[in-house]
C-alpha positions, 0 to 999 in steps of 0.5 A, spaced: 724 870 885 718 870 880 713 877 880 708 876 876 705 882 871 710 887 873 710 892 867 716 893 864 719 900 861 722 899 854 728 902 852 731 900 846 737 904 843 739 901 836 745 904 835 748 902 842 744 896 840 742 894 847 735 893 850 734 896 857 727 893 861 726 895 867 720 896 872 717 903 871 721 909 875 727 904 875 734 906 872 741 901 871 745 907 871 749 908 877 748 901 881 753 896 883 755 890 881 751 886 886 744 889 883 745 885 877 744 877 876 748 875 870 745 869 865 751 871 859 756 876 857 750 880 853 744 878 858 743 880 866 737 881 870 737 887 875 734 886 882 731 891 887 737 892 891 744 890 891 744 882 893 736 883 893 732 877 891 726 880 887 728 882 879 725 888 877 727 887 870 733 885 866 738 889 861 741 886 854 748 888 850 748 886 842 741 884 841 741 884 834 746 877 835 742 875 842 739 869 841 734 868 847 732 861 846 739 858 847 738 860 854 733 857 859 733 861 865 729 866 860 723 863 859 723 859 866 724 865 869 720 872 872 714 873 868 712 880 866 708 885 862 710 889 856 705 893 854 709 896 849 708 890 845 701 888 848 705 882 852 702 880 859 705 875 863 710 875 858 717 871 859 724 876 857 724 871 852 719 873 849 719 880 850 727 880 847 724 876 841 718 882 840 724 887 841 727 884 835 721 883 831 719 891 832 725 895 835 731 892 831 733 898 828 729 903 831 729 906 838 724 907 843 721 914 843 725 916 849 731 915 846 730 920 840 729 925 845 735 922 849 739 922 843 737 930 841 738 932 848 745 930 849 747 934 843 743 940 844 744 946 849 741 952 853 733 952 852 733 947 847 736 942 851 731 943 857 725 942 852 728 935 849 730 933 856 722 934 859 720 930 852 724 925 854 722 924 861 714 925 859 716 919 855 717 915 861 725 915 861 727 917 868 735 917 866 732 924 864 731 927 871 739 927 870 740 931 864 734 936 866 738 937 873 745 938 870 742 943 864 738 947 869 744 948 874 747 950 867 741 955 866 742 958 873 737 955 875 738 951 882 732 951 885 729 947 879 736 943 879 735 941 885 729 936 886 731 932 879 738 931 881 736 929 888 731 924 886 736 922 881 741 920 887 736 916 890 735 912 883 742 911 881 746 912 887 753 910 884 753 915 879 758 920 882 757 925 877 749 926 880 752 927 887 757 932 884 751 936 881 747 935 886 752 939 890 753 945 886 746 946 886 746 945 894 752 950 894 748 956 889 742 955 894 746 957 900 746 949 903 754 948 904 752 943 910 748 939 904 753 940 899 759 937 903 754 931 904 753 931 896 761 932 894 763 927 900 759 922 897 762 923 890 769 923 892 767 916 896 764 912 889 771 916 886 776 912 891 771 905 890 773 906 883 768 910 880 768 915 874 772 922 876 768 928 878 772 934 881 767 934 887 774 933 890 776 940 889 769 943 890 770 939 897 776 943 899 774 949 897 767 949 902 772 946 907 777 952 906 771 958 906 769 953 913 776 955 916 
C-alpha cells in the first residue's frame, strides 16, 4: 500500500552501517519477523503490524555497499517525506541516496547521544537519554526506563517502560524491567503480567531474561 507524504525519522549509525527510516514515534526493535517485508538481504520494508499492508518505513543494513538503483521496488514503492534531507514525496531509493551523500560517515544527532548514554551511568546517563529522546529517538524511552529504575526512581521509570512495551512488544527485557518497576511501586499483579509476558517471549526464542526467577519469587510470596 502506498502512503504518500508520510514523514520519516532518519536514524543513521555509520559504525554499525545501518539506516532506520520510520514514521516518527516508531521503533524497529522488538517486532516479529512478520512485520517486515524483505526486498533483499540488506533492505526490508516495515509494516504497521505483523502481516499488515501499510508500510511505515524501511531498514537498510550495510548502507555503504548498498546500491538502491539495483532494486526497482525502492523506486516504485511508497513515497515519504524526509524533512532531514528536504525531501517530500520521495521514494526509499532517493532517501537512501541522500543518506549516502550526507550521512555516509556521520551519525544522526540522536545516535550520538544514544552511544554516549550506553557508555554512561547514573545521572549522566539519564541526561544523555533525555537528550536522545528530545532528538526524537523513541528507543531512548527504554534507556530512560532502566536508568531511572537503577536510580531507584520506579515511578518515573514506569511510564517510559510501559510506553516502550507498546512500541516494542517483543522486547523481553522491556517487559522484565516493567515488572521490576511495578514491583517497586507495590503492584504485584501487573508485575506478574509483565514477567509472564517476558517469559513467554523467551520461550518463543527471544532474549533470555531473569523474568522467570522474578516471577517464581512473586508466586512464592503469593502462596
